[in-house]
C-alpha positions as CSV (number, residue, x, y, z in Angstrom):
1,M,1.6,1.5,4.4
2,I,0.7,-2.1,3.8
3,E,3.0,-5.0,4.6
4,H,1.9,-8.6,3.8
5,G,3.3,-11.7,5.5
6,L,6.9,-12.3,4.9
7,D,7.0,-9.8,2.0
8,R,10.0,-7.6,2.8
9,H,8.6,-4.7,0.7
10,V,6.5,-1.9,2.2
11,W,3.5,-1.4,-0.1
12,H,1.3,1.6,-0.3
13,K,-1.8,2.3,-2.4
14,S,-1.6,4.7,-5.3
15,S,-3.1,8.1,-4.5
16,H,-5.0,7.7,-7.8
17,S,-6.6,4.4,-6.9
18,S,-10.4,4.5,-6.8
19,G,-12.4,3.8,-3.7
20,Q,-14.2,0.9,-5.4
21,G,-11.5,-1.7,-5.0
22,S,-9.6,-1.0,-8.2
23,C,-6.3,-0.3,-6.5
24,V,-2.7,-0.4,-7.4
25,E,-0.1,-0.8,-4.8
26,V,3.5,0.4,-5.1
27,A,6.7,-0.5,-3.2
28,E,9.3,2.1,-3.9
29,G,13.1,1.7,-3.4
30,E,16.0,0.9,-5.6
31,R,13.5,-0.9,-7.8
32,V,9.9,0.1,-8.0
33,L,7.3,-2.7,-7.7
34,V,3.7,-2.3,-8.8
35,R,0.8,-4.8,-8.3
36,D,-2.9,-5.0,-8.5
37,T,-4.6,-5.4,-5.1
38,R,-7.2,-7.7,-6.5
39,N,-4.5,-10.1,-7.9
40,R,-1.6,-10.0,-5.5
41,P,-0.8,-13.7,-6.0
42,L,-0.1,-13.0,-9.6
43,G,2.9,-11.0,-8.6
44,H,4.1,-7.6,-9.6
45,V,5.9,-5.7,-12.4
46,E,9.2,-4.1,-11.7
47,Y,10.7,-0.8,-12.9
48,T,13.9,1.0,-12.3
49,A,13.5,4.1,-10.2
50,G,14.4,6.3,-13.2
51,A,11.8,4.6,-15.4
52,W,9.1,5.0,-12.7
53,S,10.0,8.7,-12.3
54,D,9.7,9.2,-16.1
55,F,6.3,7.4,-16.0
56,L,5.0,9.6,-13.2
57,R,6.3,12.7,-14.9
58,G,4.4,11.7,-18.0
59,V,1.2,11.0,-16.2
60,K,1.3,14.3,-14.4
61,S,1.9,16.2,-17.6
62,G,-0.9,14.5,-19.3
63,A,1.3,12.7,-21.9
64,S,-0.3,9.6,-23.5
């Protein structure tokens, strides 16, 4: 888990992030936050927990 500065969210790298620096970090909770590790200062996108679950289910099933 990665925690940065005063950021109250606990971030972790996606299990599908490549080992070449192209990583996505996720902070899960009531809202799910997603950010690019190369551009943390640009902020994050936010999803409801239900929308994030639907997204993951689609990715795992191969839906496009």
